[in-house]
PDB file of the backbone (N, CA, C, O) and the ligand in Angstrom, with CONECT records:
HET     ZN  A 101       1
ATOM      1  N   MET A   1     -26.950 -13.400  -4.069  1.00  0.00           N
ATOM      2  CA  MET A   1     -26.357 -14.635  -4.791  1.00  0.00           C
ATOM      3  C   MET A   1     -26.435 -15.826  -3.790  1.00  0.00           C
ATOM      4  O   MET A   1     -26.228 -15.734  -2.580  1.00  0.00           O
ATOM      5  N   ILE A   2     -26.790 -17.047  -4.525  1.00  0.00           N
ATOM      6  CA  ILE A   2     -27.127 -18.196  -3.730  1.00  0.00           C
ATOM      7  C   ILE A   2     -25.669 -19.043  -3.659  1.00  0.00           C
ATOM      8  O   ILE A   2     -24.845 -19.229  -4.554  1.00  0.00           O
ATOM      9  N   LYS A   3     -25.666 -19.404  -2.508  1.00  0.00           N
ATOM     10  CA  LYS A   3     -24.466 -20.278  -2.453  1.00  0.00           C
ATOM     11  C   LYS A   3     -24.723 -21.577  -1.444  1.00  0.00           C
ATOM     12  O   LYS A   3     -25.740 -21.676  -0.759  1.00  0.00           O
ATOM     13  N   LYS A   4     -23.845 -22.377  -1.455  1.00  0.00           N
ATOM     14  CA  LYS A   4     -24.037 -23.742  -0.715  1.00  0.00           C
ATOM     15  C   LYS A   4     -24.282 -23.394   0.688  1.00  0.00           C
ATOM     16  O   LYS A   4     -23.545 -22.630   1.310  1.00  0.00           O
ATOM     17  N   GLY A   5     -25.444 -24.024   1.242  1.00  0.00           N
ATOM     18  CA  GLY A   5     -25.657 -24.008   2.623  1.00  0.00           C
ATOM     19  C   GLY A   5     -26.855 -22.992   2.758  1.00  0.00           C
ATOM     20  O   GLY A   5     -27.572 -23.044   3.758  1.00  0.00           O
ATOM     21  N   ASP A   6     -27.057 -22.152   1.852  1.00  0.00           N
ATOM     22  CA  ASP A   6     -28.301 -21.161   1.895  1.00  0.00           C
ATOM     23  C   ASP A   6     -29.605 -21.921   1.885  1.00  0.00           C
ATOM     24  O   ASP A   6     -29.828 -23.002   1.340  1.00  0.00           O
ATOM     25  N   LEU A   7     -30.462 -21.129   2.616  1.00  0.00           N
ATOM     26  CA  LEU A   7     -31.805 -21.600   2.623  1.00  0.00           C
ATOM     27  C   LEU A   7     -32.565 -21.207   1.309  1.00  0.00           C
ATOM     28  O   LEU A   7     -32.672 -19.993   1.131  1.00  0.00           O
ATOM     29  N   VAL A   8     -33.035 -21.916   0.489  1.00  0.00           N
ATOM     30  CA  VAL A   8     -33.822 -21.057  -0.765  1.00  0.00           C
ATOM     31  C   VAL A   8     -35.207 -21.849  -0.828  1.00  0.00           C
ATOM     32  O   VAL A   8     -35.556 -22.903  -0.297  1.00  0.00           O
ATOM     33  N   MET A   9     -35.805 -21.042  -1.592  1.00  0.00           N
ATOM     34  CA  MET A   9     -37.313 -21.424  -1.772  1.00  0.00           C
ATOM     35  C   MET A   9     -37.612 -21.265  -3.246  1.00  0.00           C
ATOM     36  O   MET A   9     -37.105 -20.372  -3.925  1.00  0.00           O
ATOM     37  N   VAL A  10     -38.455 -22.166  -3.713  1.00  0.00           N
ATOM     38  CA  VAL A  10     -38.905 -22.308  -5.092  1.00  0.00           C
ATOM     39  C   VAL A  10     -39.883 -21.325  -5.126  1.00  0.00           C
ATOM     40  O   VAL A  10     -40.826 -21.472  -4.348  1.00  0.00           O
ATOM     41  N   VAL A  11     -39.868 -20.248  -5.936  1.00  0.00           N
ATOM     42  CA  VAL A  11     -40.706 -19.257  -6.116  1.00  0.00           C
ATOM     43  C   VAL A  11     -41.164 -19.121  -7.591  1.00  0.00           C
ATOM     44  O   VAL A  11     -41.867 -18.145  -7.856  1.00  0.00           O
ATOM     45  N   LYS A  12     -40.876 -19.906  -8.484  1.00  0.00           N
ATOM     46  CA  LYS A  12     -41.328 -20.015  -9.764  1.00  0.00           C
ATOM     47  C   LYS A  12     -41.583 -21.351 -10.346  1.00  0.00           C
ATOM     48  O   LYS A  12     -40.760 -22.234 -10.104  1.00  0.00           O
ATOM     49  N   PRO A  13     -42.733 -21.648 -11.166  1.00  0.00           N
ATOM     50  CA  PRO A  13     -42.653 -22.889 -11.646  1.00  0.00           C
ATOM     51  C   PRO A  13     -41.543 -23.374 -12.598  1.00  0.00           C
ATOM     52  O   PRO A  13     -40.920 -22.551 -13.269  1.00  0.00           O
ATOM     53  N   THR A  14     -41.301 -24.606 -12.667  1.00  0.00           N
ATOM     54  CA  THR A  14     -40.083 -25.116 -13.261  1.00  0.00           C
ATOM     55  C   THR A  14     -39.937 -24.491 -14.751  1.00  0.00           C
ATOM     56  O   THR A  14     -40.998 -24.333 -15.355  1.00  0.00           O
ATOM     57  N   LEU A  15     -38.878 -24.163 -15.332  1.00  0.00           N
ATOM     58  CA  LEU A  15     -38.887 -23.738 -16.580  1.00  0.00           C
ATOM     59  C   LEU A  15     -39.224 -24.808 -17.693  1.00  0.00           C
ATOM     60  O   LEU A  15     -39.837 -24.427 -18.690  1.00  0.00           O
ATOM     61  N   CYS A  16     -38.874 -26.051 -17.574  1.00  0.00           N
ATOM     62  CA  CYS A  16     -39.149 -27.058 -18.455  1.00  0.00           C
ATOM     63  C   CYS A  16     -40.582 -27.461 -18.730  1.00  0.00           C
ATOM     64  O   CYS A  16     -41.092 -27.422 -19.850  1.00  0.00           O
ATOM     65  N   CYS A  17     -41.195 -27.854 -17.614  1.00  0.00           N
ATOM     66  CA  CYS A  17     -42.373 -28.212 -17.759  1.00  0.00           C
ATOM     67  C   CYS A  17     -43.540 -27.378 -17.128  1.00  0.00           C
ATOM     68  O   CYS A  17     -44.727 -27.706 -17.130  1.00  0.00           O
ATOM     69  N   ASP A  18     -42.909 -26.057 -16.498  1.00  0.00           N
ATOM     70  CA  ASP A  18     -44.117 -25.084 -15.941  1.00  0.00           C
ATOM     71  C   ASP A  18     -45.063 -25.805 -14.750  1.00  0.00           C
ATOM     72  O   ASP A  18     -46.289 -25.698 -14.748  1.00  0.00           O
ATOM     73  N   ARG A  19     -44.352 -26.509 -13.803  1.00  0.00           N
ATOM     74  CA  ARG A  19     -45.177 -26.978 -13.048  1.00  0.00           C
ATOM     75  C   ARG A  19     -44.864 -26.251 -11.819  1.00  0.00           C
ATOM     76  O   ARG A  19     -43.730 -25.897 -11.497  1.00  0.00           O
ATOM     77  N   PRO A  20     -46.127 -26.012 -11.033  1.00  0.00           N
ATOM     78  CA  PRO A  20     -45.947 -24.877 -10.072  1.00  0.00           C
ATOM     79  C   PRO A  20     -45.838 -25.838  -8.514  1.00  0.00           C
ATOM     80  O   PRO A  20     -45.571 -25.331  -7.424  1.00  0.00           O
ATOM     81  N   GLU A  21     -46.058 -27.002  -8.704  1.00  0.00           N
ATOM     82  CA  GLU A  21     -46.326 -27.759  -7.296  1.00  0.00           C
ATOM     83  C   GLU A  21     -45.161 -27.644  -6.438  1.00  0.00           C
ATOM     84  O   GLU A  21     -45.258 -27.952  -5.250  1.00  0.00           O
ATOM     85  N   ARG A  22     -44.137 -27.255  -6.899  1.00  0.00           N
ATOM     86  CA  ARG A  22     -43.185 -27.309  -5.947  1.00  0.00           C
ATOM     87  C   ARG A  22     -42.851 -25.642  -5.363  1.00  0.00           C
ATOM     88  O   ARG A  22     -41.965 -25.385  -4.548  1.00  0.00           O
ATOM     89  N   MET A  23     -43.639 -24.774  -5.893  1.00  0.00           N
ATOM     90  CA  MET A  23     -43.696 -23.634  -5.347  1.00  0.00           C
ATOM     91  C   MET A  23     -43.747 -23.590  -3.973  1.00  0.00           C
ATOM     92  O   MET A  23     -44.556 -24.348  -3.438  1.00  0.00           O
ATOM     93  N   GLY A  24     -43.049 -22.855  -3.256  1.00  0.00           N
ATOM     94  CA  GLY A  24     -43.116 -22.761  -1.598  1.00  0.00           C
ATOM     95  C   GLY A  24     -42.106 -23.674  -0.967  1.00  0.00           C
ATOM     96  O   GLY A  24     -41.761 -23.535   0.206  1.00  0.00           O
ATOM     97  N   PHE A  25     -41.587 -24.704  -1.839  1.00  0.00           N
ATOM     98  CA  PHE A  25     -40.756 -25.600  -1.381  1.00  0.00           C
ATOM     99  C   PHE A  25     -39.342 -25.104  -0.697  1.00  0.00           C
ATOM    100  O   PHE A  25     -38.625 -24.487  -1.484  1.00  0.00           O
ATOM    101  N   VAL A  26     -38.975 -25.220   0.239  1.00  0.00           N
ATOM    102  CA  VAL A  26     -37.864 -24.856   0.956  1.00  0.00           C
ATOM    103  C   VAL A  26     -36.759 -25.819   1.145  1.00  0.00           C
ATOM    104  O   VAL A  26     -36.968 -26.840   1.801  1.00  0.00           O
ATOM    105  N   PHE A  27     -35.557 -25.571   0.606  1.00  0.00           N
ATOM    106  CA  PHE A  27     -34.511 -26.589   1.070  1.00  0.00           C
ATOM    107  C   PHE A  27     -33.262 -25.798   1.310  1.00  0.00           C
ATOM    108  O   PHE A  27     -33.195 -24.569   1.318  1.00  0.00           O
ATOM    109  N   GLU A  28     -32.210 -26.702   1.519  1.00  0.00           N
ATOM    110  CA  GLU A  28     -30.827 -26.031   1.757  1.00  0.00           C
ATOM    111  C   GLU A  28     -30.117 -26.521   0.495  1.00  0.00           C
ATOM    112  O   GLU A  28     -30.132 -27.675   0.068  1.00  0.00           O
ATOM    113  N   ALA A  29     -29.450 -25.389  -0.072  1.00  0.00           N
ATOM    114  CA  ALA A  29     -28.799 -25.443  -1.096  1.00  0.00           C
ATOM    115  C   ALA A  29     -27.649 -26.467  -0.777  1.00  0.00           C
ATOM    116  O   ALA A  29     -26.944 -26.311   0.220  1.00  0.00           O
ATOM    117  N   GLN A  30     -27.482 -27.475  -1.612  1.00  0.00           N
ATOM    118  CA  GLN A  30     -26.125 -28.439  -1.280  1.00  0.00           C
ATOM    119  C   GLN A  30     -25.015 -28.066  -2.354  1.00  0.00           C
ATOM    120  O   GLN A  30     -23.983 -28.735  -2.409  1.00  0.00           O
ATOM    121  N   GLY A  31     -25.223 -27.041  -3.170  1.00  0.00           N
ATOM    122  CA  GLY A  31     -24.127 -26.608  -3.974  1.00  0.00           C
ATOM    123  C   GLY A  31     -24.600 -25.996  -5.139  1.00  0.00           C
ATOM    124  O   GLY A  31     -25.818 -26.051  -5.305  1.00  0.00           O
ATOM    125  N   ILE A  32     -23.904 -25.406  -6.016  1.00  0.00           N
ATOM    126  CA  ILE A  32     -24.376 -24.807  -7.303  1.00  0.00           C
ATOM    127  C   ILE A  32     -23.758 -25.655  -8.409  1.00  0.00           C
ATOM    128  O   ILE A  32     -22.588 -26.037  -8.429  1.00  0.00           O
ATOM    129  N   HIS A  33     -24.655 -25.892  -9.290  1.00  0.00           N
ATOM    130  CA  HIS A  33     -24.350 -26.750 -10.386  1.00  0.00           C
ATOM    131  C   HIS A  33     -24.450 -26.054 -11.626  1.00  0.00           C
ATOM    132  O   HIS A  33     -25.548 -25.658 -12.016  1.00  0.00           O
ATOM    133  N   ASP A  34     -23.196 -25.829 -12.416  1.00  0.00           N
ATOM    134  CA  ASP A  34     -23.249 -25.190 -13.536  1.00  0.00           C
ATOM    135  C   ASP A  34     -22.967 -26.361 -14.799  1.00  0.00           C
ATOM    136  O   ASP A  34     -21.846 -26.792 -15.069  1.00  0.00           O
ATOM    137  N   GLY A  35     -24.187 -26.749 -15.468  1.00  0.00           N
ATOM    138  CA  GLY A  35     -24.059 -27.537 -16.594  1.00  0.00           C
ATOM    139  C   GLY A  35     -25.489 -28.270 -16.640  1.00  0.00           C
ATOM    140  O   GLY A  35     -26.497 -27.587 -16.457  1.00  0.00           O
ATOM    141  N   ILE A  36     -25.578 -29.432 -16.844  1.00  0.00           N
ATOM    142  CA  ILE A  36     -26.767 -30.206 -17.057  1.00  0.00           C
ATOM    143  C   ILE A  36     -27.255 -30.742 -15.524  1.00  0.00           C
ATOM    144  O   ILE A  36     -26.511 -31.112 -14.616  1.00  0.00           O
ATOM    145  N   ILE A  37     -28.658 -30.674 -15.516  1.00  0.00           N
ATOM    146  CA  ILE A  37     -29.001 -31.007 -14.349  1.00  0.00           C
ATOM    147  C   ILE A  37     -30.511 -31.556 -14.775  1.00  0.00           C
ATOM    148  O   ILE A  37     -31.134 -31.012 -15.687  1.00  0.00           O
ATOM    149  N   GLU A  38     -31.074 -32.758 -13.980  1.00  0.00           N
ATOM    150  CA  GLU A  38     -32.408 -33.234 -14.165  1.00  0.00           C
ATOM    151  C   GLU A  38     -33.405 -32.638 -13.341  1.00  0.00           C
ATOM    152  O   GLU A  38     -33.295 -32.421 -12.135  1.00  0.00           O
ATOM    153  N   CYS A  39     -34.520 -32.352 -14.168  1.00  0.00           N
ATOM    154  CA  CYS A  39     -35.781 -31.729 -13.345  1.00  0.00           C
ATOM    155  C   CYS A  39     -36.130 -32.933 -12.522  1.00  0.00           C
ATOM    156  O   CYS A  39     -36.070 -34.135 -12.781  1.00  0.00           O
ATOM    157  N   LEU A  40     -36.588 -32.140 -11.245  1.00  0.00           N
ATOM    158  CA  LEU A  40     -37.226 -33.152 -10.217  1.00  0.00           C
ATOM    159  C   LEU A  40     -38.650 -33.583 -10.748  1.00  0.00           C
ATOM    160  O   LEU A  40     -39.183 -34.566 -10.234  1.00  0.00           O
ATOM    161  N   LEU A  41     -39.202 -32.981 -11.620  1.00  0.00           N
ATOM    162  CA  LEU A  41     -40.537 -33.184 -11.798  1.00  0.00           C
ATOM    163  C   LEU A  41     -40.747 -33.849 -13.081  1.00  0.00           C
ATOM    164  O   LEU A  41     -41.453 -34.855 -13.155  1.00  0.00           O
ATOM    165  N   CYS A  42     -40.170 -33.338 -14.089  1.00  0.00           N
ATOM    166  CA  CYS A  42     -40.597 -34.256 -15.368  1.00  0.00           C
ATOM    167  C   CYS A  42     -39.134 -35.096 -15.752  1.00  0.00           C
ATOM    168  O   CYS A  42     -39.194 -36.040 -16.540  1.00  0.00           O
ATOM    169  N   GLY A  43     -38.009 -34.742 -15.227  1.00  0.00           N
ATOM    170  CA  GLY A  43     -36.907 -35.690 -15.705  1.00  0.00           C
ATOM    171  C   GLY A  43     -35.986 -35.111 -16.754  1.00  0.00           C
ATOM    172  O   GLY A  43     -34.876 -35.489 -17.128  1.00  0.00           O
ATOM    173  N   GLU A  44     -36.747 -34.087 -17.132  1.00  0.00           N
ATOM    174  CA  GLU A  44     -35.750 -33.474 -18.562  1.00  0.00           C
ATOM    175  C   GLU A  44     -34.398 -32.844 -17.979  1.00  0.00           C
ATOM    176  O   GLU A  44     -34.157 -32.353 -16.876  1.00  0.00           O
ATOM    177  N   GLU A  45     -33.743 -33.000 -18.917  1.00  0.00           N
ATOM    178  CA  GLU A  45     -32.270 -32.545 -18.587  1.00  0.00           C
ATOM    179  C   GLU A  45     -32.140 -31.325 -19.332  1.00  0.00           C
ATOM    180  O   GLU A  45     -32.391 -31.134 -20.522  1.00  0.00           O
ATOM    181  N   ARG A  46     -31.633 -30.379 -18.306  1.00  0.00           N
ATOM    182  CA  ARG A  46     -31.775 -28.980 -18.724  1.00  0.00           C
ATOM    183  C   ARG A  46     -30.438 -28.432 -18.422  1.00  0.00           C
ATOM    184  O   ARG A  46     -29.938 -28.709 -17.331  1.00  0.00           O
ATOM    185  N   GLU A  47     -29.734 -27.609 -19.349  1.00  0.00           N
ATOM    186  CA  GLU A  47     -28.549 -26.980 -19.115  1.00  0.00           C
ATOM    187  C   GLU A  47     -28.662 -25.591 -18.541  1.00  0.00           C
ATOM    188  O   GLU A  47     -29.609 -24.881 -18.879  1.00  0.00           O
ATOM    189  N   GLY A  48     -27.788 -25.181 -17.728  1.00  0.00           N
ATOM    190  CA  GLY A  48     -27.848 -24.043 -17.012  1.00  0.00           C
ATOM    191  C   GLY A  48     -27.361 -23.961 -15.778  1.00  0.00           C
ATOM    192  O   GLY A  48     -26.835 -24.990 -15.356  1.00  0.00           O
ATOM    193  N   VAL A  49     -27.385 -22.967 -15.028  1.00  0.00           N
ATOM    194  CA  VAL A  49     -26.994 -23.050 -13.551  1.00  0.00           C
ATOM    195  C   VAL A  49     -28.180 -23.447 -12.654  1.00  0.00           C
ATOM    196  O   VAL A  49     -29.278 -22.893 -12.708  1.00  0.00           O
ATOM    197  N   SER A  50     -27.883 -24.392 -11.879  1.00  0.00           N
ATOM    198  CA  SER A  50     -28.917 -24.899 -10.965  1.00  0.00           C
ATOM    199  C   SER A  50     -28.284 -24.810  -9.627  1.00  0.00           C
ATOM    200  O   SER A  50     -27.063 -24.767  -9.475  1.00  0.00           O
ATOM    201  N   VAL A  51     -29.438 -24.775  -8.337  1.00  0.00           N
ATOM    202  CA  VAL A  51     -29.057 -25.111  -7.171  1.00  0.00           C
ATOM    203  C   VAL A  51     -29.372 -26.573  -6.774  1.00  0.00           C
ATOM    204  O   VAL A  51     -30.477 -27.094  -6.927  1.00  0.00           O
ATOM    205  N   VAL A  52     -28.311 -27.163  -6.261  1.00  0.00           N
ATOM    206  CA  VAL A  52     -28.544 -28.619  -6.324  1.00  0.00           C
ATOM    207  C   VAL A  52     -29.368 -28.869  -4.758  1.00  0.00           C
ATOM    208  O   VAL A  52     -29.168 -28.309  -3.680  1.00  0.00           O
ATOM    209  N   LEU A  53     -30.293 -29.874  -5.117  1.00  0.00           N
ATOM    210  CA  LEU A  53     -30.918 -30.110  -3.887  1.00  0.00           C
ATOM    211  C   LEU A  53     -30.449 -31.690  -3.113  1.00  0.00           C
ATOM    212  O   LEU A  53     -30.429 -31.865  -1.895  1.00  0.00           O
ATOM    213  N   GLU A  54     -30.143 -32.594  -4.014  1.00  0.00           N
ATOM    214  CA  GLU A  54     -29.517 -33.689  -3.525  1.00  0.00           C
ATOM    215  C   GLU A  54     -28.826 -34.492  -4.850  1.00  0.00           C
ATOM    216  O   GLU A  54     -29.374 -34.708  -5.931  1.00  0.00           O
ATOM    217  N   ASN A  55     -27.655 -34.813  -4.495  1.00  0.00           N
ATOM    218  CA  ASN A  55     -26.995 -35.856  -5.629  1.00  0.00           C
ATOM    219  C   ASN A  55     -27.162 -35.080  -7.037  1.00  0.00           C
ATOM    220  O   ASN A  55     -26.438 -34.097  -7.197  1.00  0.00           O
ATOM    221  N   ASP A  56     -28.073 -35.446  -8.093  1.00  0.00           N
ATOM    222  CA  ASP A  56     -27.934 -34.676  -9.285  1.00  0.00           C
ATOM    223  C   ASP A  56     -29.182 -33.999  -9.853  1.00  0.00           C
ATOM    224  O   ASP A  56     -29.465 -33.807 -11.035  1.00  0.00           O
ATOM    225  N   THR A  57     -29.896 -33.664  -8.700  1.00  0.00           N
ATOM    226  CA  THR A  57     -31.152 -33.086  -8.959  1.00  0.00           C
ATOM    227  C   THR A  57     -31.136 -31.811  -8.273  1.00  0.00           C
ATOM    228  O   THR A  57     -30.403 -31.642  -7.298  1.00  0.00           O
ATOM    229  N   GLY A  58     -31.931 -30.864  -8.738  1.00  0.00           N
ATOM    230  CA  GLY A  58     -31.981 -29.644  -8.262  1.00  0.00           C
ATOM    231  C   GLY A  58     -32.867 -28.449  -9.087  1.00  0.00           C
ATOM    232  O   GLY A  58     -33.501 -28.860 -10.059  1.00  0.00           O
ATOM    233  N   PHE A  59     -32.936 -27.339  -8.844  1.00  0.00           N
ATOM    234  CA  PHE A  59     -33.677 -26.402  -9.441  1.00  0.00           C
ATOM    235  C   PHE A  59     -32.989 -25.459 -10.112  1.00  0.00           C
ATOM    236  O   PHE A  59     -31.905 -25.133  -9.629  1.00  0.00           O
ATOM    237  N   PRO A  60     -33.434 -24.816 -11.342  1.00  0.00           N
ATOM    238  CA  PRO A  60     -32.786 -23.798 -11.849  1.00  0.00           C
ATOM    239  C   PRO A  60     -32.696 -22.723 -10.874  1.00  0.00           C
ATOM    240  O   PRO A  60     -33.514 -22.520  -9.978  1.00  0.00           O
ATOM    241  N   ILE A  61     -31.580 -22.008 -11.125  1.00  0.00           N
ATOM    242  CA  ILE A  61     -31.423 -21.063 -10.032  1.00  0.00           C
ATOM    243  C   ILE A  61     -32.480 -19.715 -10.277  1.00  0.00           C
ATOM    244  O   ILE A  61     -32.842 -18.945  -9.387  1.00  0.00           O
ATOM    245  N   GLU A  62     -32.771 -19.666 -11.365  1.00  0.00           N
ATOM    246  CA  GLU A  62     -33.827 -18.611 -11.752  1.00  0.00           C
ATOM    247  C   GLU A  62     -35.238 -18.909 -10.969  1.00  0.00           C
ATOM    248  O   GLU A  62     -36.064 -18.029 -10.728  1.00  0.00           O
ATOM    249  N   CYS A  63     -35.358 -20.043 -10.673  1.00  0.00           N
ATOM    250  CA  CYS A  63     -36.788 -20.213  -9.935  1.00  0.00           C
ATOM    251  C   CYS A  63     -36.543 -20.268  -8.604  1.00  0.00           C
ATOM    252  O   CYS A  63     -37.530 -20.701  -8.010  1.00  0.00           O
ATOM    253  N   LEU A  64     -35.572 -19.990  -7.842  1.00  0.00           N
ATOM    254  CA  LEU A  64     -35.310 -19.861  -6.400  1.00  0.00           C
ATOM    255  C   LEU A  64     -35.125 -18.493  -6.077  1.00  0.00           C
ATOM    256  O   LEU A  64     -34.677 -17.620  -6.820  1.00  0.00           O
ATOM    257  N   MET A  65     -35.556 -18.368  -4.757  1.00  0.00           N
ATOM    258  CA  MET A  65     -35.178 -17.120  -3.981  1.00  0.00           C
ATOM    259  C   MET A  65     -34.302 -17.569  -2.607  1.00  0.00           C
ATOM    260  O   MET A  65     -34.579 -18.467  -1.812  1.00  0.00           O
ATOM    261  N   LYS A  66     -33.462 -16.891  -2.598  1.00  0.00           N
ATOM    262  CA  LYS A  66     -32.717 -16.980  -1.127  1.00  0.00           C
ATOM    263  C   LYS A  66     -33.513 -16.454   0.029  1.00  0.00           C
ATOM    264  O   LYS A  66     -34.024 -15.339  -0.066  1.00  0.00           O
ATOM    265  N   ILE A  67     -33.671 -17.250   1.226  1.00  0.00           N
ATOM    266  CA  ILE A  67     -34.391 -16.906   2.180  1.00  0.00           C
ATOM    267  C   ILE A  67     -33.155 -16.632   3.267  1.00  0.00           C
ATOM    268  O   ILE A  67     -32.268 -17.412   3.612  1.00  0.00           O
ATOM    269  N   ASP A  68     -33.381 -15.365   3.655  1.00  0.00           N
ATOM    270  CA  ASP A  68     -32.553 -14.708   4.772  1.00  0.00           C
ATOM    271  C   ASP A  68     -33.008 -15.567   6.141  1.00  0.00           C
ATOM    272  O   ASP A  68     -34.132 -15.528   6.643  1.00  0.00           O
ATOM    273  N   PRO A  69     -31.971 -16.282   6.580  1.00  0.00           N
ATOM    274  CA  PRO A  69     -32.220 -17.102   7.873  1.00  0.00           C
ATOM    275  C   PRO A  69     -32.864 -16.135   8.967  1.00  0.00           C
ATOM    276  O   PRO A  69     -32.293 -15.072   9.213  1.00  0.00           O
ATOM    277  N   PRO A  70     -33.838 -16.423   9.515  1.00  0.00           N
ATOM    278  CA  PRO A  70     -34.548 -15.639  10.683  1.00  0.00           C
ATOM    279  C   PRO A  70     -33.418 -15.300  11.758  1.00  0.00           C
ATOM    280  O   PRO A  70     -32.530 -16.104  12.045  1.00  0.00           O
ATOM    281  N   ALA A  71     -33.523 -14.193  12.253  1.00  0.00           N
ATOM    282  CA  ALA A  71     -32.622 -13.921  13.173  1.00  0.00           C
ATOM    283  C   ALA A  71     -32.834 -14.603  14.261  1.00  0.00           C
ATOM    284  O   ALA A  71     -33.911 -14.689  14.851  1.00  0.00           O
ATOM    285  N   THR A  72     -31.601 -15.211  14.620  1.00  0.00           N
ATOM    286  CA  THR A  72     -31.649 -16.169  15.827  1.00  0.00           C
ATOM    287  C   THR A  72     -31.616 -15.426  17.032  1.00  0.00           C
ATOM    288  O   THR A  72     -30.724 -14.619  17.294  1.00  0.00           O
ATOM    289  N   GLY A  73     -32.688 -15.718  17.854  1.00  0.00           N
ATOM    290  CA  GLY A  73     -32.871 -14.851  19.151  1.00  0.00           C
ATOM    291  C   GLY A  73     -31.767 -15.240  20.078  1.00  0.00           C
ATOM    292  O   GLY A  73     -32.057 -16.083  20.927  1.00  0.00           O
ATOM    293  N   GLU A  74     -30.580 -14.780  20.060  1.00  0.00           N
ATOM    294  CA  GLU A  74     -29.751 -14.886  20.941  1.00  0.00           C
ATOM    295  C   GLU A  74     -29.985 -14.226  22.321  1.00  0.00           C
ATOM    296  O   GLU A  74     -29.665 -14.640  23.435  1.00  0.00           O
ATOM    297  N   THR A  75     -30.646 -13.054  21.947  1.00  0.00           N
ATOM    298  CA  THR A  75     -31.025 -12.335  23.127  1.00  0.00           C
ATOM    299  C   THR A  75     -32.282 -12.930  23.758  1.00  0.00           C
ATOM    300  O   THR A  75     -33.408 -12.896  23.263  1.00  0.00           O
ATOM    301  N   THR A  76     -31.942 -13.454  24.871  1.00  0.00           N
ATOM    302  CA  THR A  76     -32.998 -14.374  25.574  1.00  0.00           C
ATOM    303  C   THR A  76     -33.986 -13.235  26.196  1.00  0.00           C
ATOM    304  O   THR A  76     -33.624 -12.304  26.915  1.00  0.00           O
ATOM    305  N   LYS A  77     -35.284 -13.510  25.770  1.00  0.00           N
ATOM    306  CA  LYS A  77     -36.396 -12.551  26.486  1.00  0.00           C
ATOM    307  C   LYS A  77     -36.331 -12.565  27.682  1.00  0.00           C
ATOM    308  O   LYS A  77     -36.096 -13.582  28.335  1.00  0.00           O
ATOM    309  N   ASP A  78     -36.565 -11.220  28.246  1.00  0.00           N
ATOM    310  CA  ASP A  78     -36.627 -11.225  29.809  1.00  0.00           C
ATOM    311  C   ASP A  78     -37.545 -11.870  30.385  1.00  0.00           C
ATOM    312  O   ASP A  78     -38.464 -11.201  30.859  1.00  0.00           O
ATOM    313  N   ALA A  79     -37.580 -13.171  30.507  1.00  0.00           N
ATOM    314  CA  ALA A  79     -38.426 -14.084  30.968  1.00  0.00           C
ATOM    315  C   ALA A  79     -38.185 -13.832  32.419  1.00  0.00           C
ATOM    316  O   ALA A  79     -37.047 -13.808  32.888  1.00  0.00           O
ATOM    317  N   THR A  80     -39.405 -13.620  33.218  1.00  0.00           N
ATOM    318  CA  THR A  80     -39.307 -13.246  34.392  1.00  0.00           C
ATOM    319  C   THR A  80     -39.030 -14.399  35.225  1.00  0.00           C
ATOM    320  O   THR A  80     -39.886 -15.210  35.581  1.00  0.00           O
ATOM    321  N   THR A  81     -37.631 -14.444  35.562  1.00  0.00           N
ATOM    322  CA  THR A  81     -37.144 -15.806  36.217  1.00  0.00           C
ATOM    323  C   THR A  81     -37.306 -15.458  37.699  1.00  0.00           C
ATOM    324  O   THR A  81     -37.048 -16.340  38.518  1.00  0.00           O
ATOM    325  N   ALA A  82     -37.668 -14.374  38.076  1.00  0.00           N
ATOM    326  CA  ALA A  82     -37.980 -14.116  39.591  1.00  0.00           C
ATOM    327  C   ALA A  82     -39.487 -14.585  39.973  1.00  0.00           C
ATOM    328  O   ALA A  82     -40.482 -13.860  39.948  1.00  0.00           O
ATOM    329  N   ARG A  83     -39.437 -15.895  40.316  1.00  0.00           N
ATOM    330  CA  ARG A  83     -40.815 -16.168  40.756  1.00  0.00           C
ATOM    331  C   ARG A  83     -41.106 -16.344  41.985  1.00  0.00           C
ATOM    332  O   ARG A  83     -41.475 -17.432  42.428  1.00  0.00           O
ATOM    333  N   THR A  84     -40.969 -15.258  42.698  1.00  0.00           N
ATOM    334  CA  THR A  84     -40.950 -15.211  44.253  1.00  0.00           C
ATOM    335  C   THR A  84     -42.316 -14.800  44.574  1.00  0.00           C
ATOM    336  O   THR A  84     -42.572 -14.542  45.751  1.00  0.00           O
ATOM    337  N   SER A  85     -43.169 -14.710  43.739  1.00  0.00           N
ATOM    338  CA  SER A  85     -44.747 -14.303  44.188  1.00  0.00           C
ATOM    339  C   SER A  85     -45.174 -15.596  44.539  1.00  0.00           C
ATOM    340  O   SER A  85     -45.767 -16.288  43.711  1.00  0.00           O
ATOM    341  N   ASP A  86     -44.911 -16.041  45.798  1.00  0.00           N
ATOM    342  CA  ASP A  86     -45.539 -17.183  46.274  1.00  0.00           C
ATOM    343  C   ASP A  86     -46.656 -16.750  47.195  1.00  0.00           C
ATOM    344  O   ASP A  86     -46.596 -16.810  48.424  1.00  0.00           O
ATOM    345  N   ASP A  87     -47.736 -16.285  46.452  1.00  0.00           N
ATOM    346  CA  ASP A  87     -48.868 -15.977  47.453  1.00  0.00           C
ATOM    347  C   ASP A  87     -50.015 -17.008  47.799  1.00  0.00           C
ATOM    348  O   ASP A  87     -51.138 -17.076  47.300  1.00  0.00           O
ATOM    349  N   ARG A  88     -49.504 -17.708  48.675  1.00  0.00           N
ATOM    350  CA  ARG A  88     -50.389 -18.773  49.046  1.00  0.00           C
ATOM    351  C   ARG A  88     -51.437 -18.153  50.199  1.00  0.00           C
ATOM    352  O   ARG A  88     -51.056 -17.302  51.003  1.00  0.00           O
ATOM    353  N   PRO A  89     -52.531 -18.577  50.186  1.00  0.00           N
ATOM    354  CA  PRO A  89     -53.514 -17.977  51.069  1.00  0.00           C
ATOM    355  C   PRO A  89     -52.958 -18.418  52.590  1.00  0.00           C
ATOM    356  O   PRO A  89     -53.571 -18.068  53.598  1.00  0.00           O
TER     357      PRO A  89
HETATM  358 ZN    ZN A 101     -39.494 -30.168 -15.616  1.00  0.00          ZN2+
END
């Protein structure tokens, strides 16, 4: 289930105009809009549940896939901090 703040990607062409050019587009959901929303590409007003991109534009929720945020590497790699190998001739 997509909710505000989720990172989502457009995985299907828009339903109204079937344009694929936004596929692969990733954005952060600004909210969920249940009602009429304007298509970003053709401007057609469409009713349904959409994920808001900004203001009153967004994508139909059916066209989107939630992206799980990549695991934030809190575990600092064991970068060899010990640089004591000072092998000067
Ligand atoms: Zn459209």
